[in-house]
C-alpha positions as CSV (number, residue, x, y, z in Angstrom):
1,M,39.3,-17.9,-22.7
2,A,41.2,-14.7,-23.5
3,M,44.9,-14.9,-23.8
4,K,47.1,-13.1,-21.3
5,E,48.6,-9.7,-22.2
6,T,52.2,-11.0,-22.1
7,S,51.2,-14.0,-24.4
8,V,49.6,-11.6,-26.9
9,K,52.8,-9.4,-26.9
10,I,55.0,-12.5,-27.5
11,F,52.7,-13.7,-30.3
12,E,52.7,-10.3,-32.0
13,Y,56.5,-10.1,-31.7
14,V,57.0,-13.5,-33.2
15,K,54.6,-12.8,-36.0
16,A,56.3,-9.4,-36.8
17,H,59.7,-11.2,-36.9
18,E,58.5,-14.4,-38.6
19,D,61.2,-14.4,-41.3
20,E,64.0,-14.0,-38.7
21,N,65.7,-16.6,-36.5
22,I,64.7,-15.4,-33.0
23,T,65.1,-17.2,-29.7
24,A,63.2,-16.8,-26.4
25,K,66.1,-14.7,-25.2
26,D,65.7,-12.3,-28.2
27,I,61.9,-12.1,-27.4
28,A,62.6,-11.4,-23.7
29,N,65.1,-8.7,-24.5
30,A,62.9,-7.0,-27.1
31,L,59.8,-7.0,-24.8
32,G,61.7,-6.1,-21.6
33,I,61.0,-9.4,-19.9
34,E,63.7,-10.1,-17.3
35,D,63.9,-13.9,-17.7
36,A,63.8,-15.8,-20.9
37,R,62.4,-18.7,-19.0
38,S,59.1,-16.8,-18.6
39,V,59.0,-16.4,-22.4
40,N,59.7,-20.2,-22.8
41,G,56.9,-21.0,-20.4
42,S,54.4,-18.8,-22.2
43,I,55.4,-20.3,-25.6
44,T,55.0,-23.8,-24.3
45,A,51.7,-23.2,-22.4
46,A,50.0,-20.8,-24.7
47,F,51.3,-21.7,-28.2
48,C,52.9,-25.1,-28.4
49,R,50.1,-26.7,-26.4
50,H,47.3,-24.5,-27.7
51,R,44.0,-26.3,-27.7
52,E,41.0,-25.7,-30.0
53,E,37.7,-27.3,-30.3
54,I,37.4,-29.1,-33.7
55,D,34.2,-31.1,-34.5
56,G,33.2,-30.9,-30.8
57,E,36.5,-32.3,-29.6
58,K,39.4,-30.4,-27.9
59,V,42.6,-31.1,-29.8
60,T,46.1,-29.7,-29.5
61,V,46.9,-27.3,-32.4
62,P,50.4,-25.9,-32.0
63,L,50.7,-22.3,-33.0
64,M,54.5,-22.1,-32.6
65,E,57.3,-24.6,-32.7
66,R,61.0,-24.6,-31.7
67,V,63.4,-25.3,-34.5
68,E,66.9,-26.5,-33.8
69,G,69.6,-24.1,-34.9
70,E,73.1,-22.8,-34.3
71,L,74.6,-19.4,-33.5
72,E,78.2,-18.3,-34.0
73,I,79.2,-16.4,-30.9
74,E,82.5,-14.5,-30.6
75,T,84.1,-14.9,-27.2
76,E,86.0,-12.2,-25.3
77,S,89.2,-13.6,-26.6
78,G,88.0,-13.2,-30.1
79,K,87.4,-16.9,-30.8
80,V,84.2,-18.0,-32.5
81,K,82.2,-20.8,-30.8
82,H,79.0,-22.5,-32.0
83,E,76.0,-22.6,-29.7
84,S,73.0,-24.8,-30.2
85,V,69.7,-22.9,-29.8
86,K,66.1,-23.3,-30.6
87,F,64.5,-20.7,-32.8
88,I,60.8,-19.8,-32.3
89,K,58.7,-20.2,-35.5
90,L,55.0,-19.9,-36.2
91,T,53.2,-22.9,-37.5
92,E,50.7,-22.6,-40.3
93,A,47.9,-22.5,-37.7
94,G,49.9,-19.8,-35.9
95,R,50.1,-17.6,-39.1
96,N,46.3,-17.7,-39.2
97,F,45.6,-17.2,-35.5
98,D,44.1,-14.1,-34.0
99,P,45.2,-13.7,-30.4
100,T,42.5,-11.2,-29.6
101,A,39.6,-13.4,-30.8
102,E,37.7,-15.1,-28.0
């Protein structure tokens, strides 16, 4: 089954920024997607739960993973606060994946 156009764009963005710490919100902003929840849904459905046929059996082969991290954010008052986030990273299978292949 062919991957949806938005999922392909998300994949290509993550692959192009593989060495950076990016979040679903970063991806949404870069791709002009209004709601980061849509990006999170695509990442979960298309990439974290990606299924492939191996030796005649359908198995889950994650292409992306969420890695716990922390950001320093400066508040309006100038104070720095720490926010827990999940960075989106490709797995080894994701680095070798071709989203345009059928």
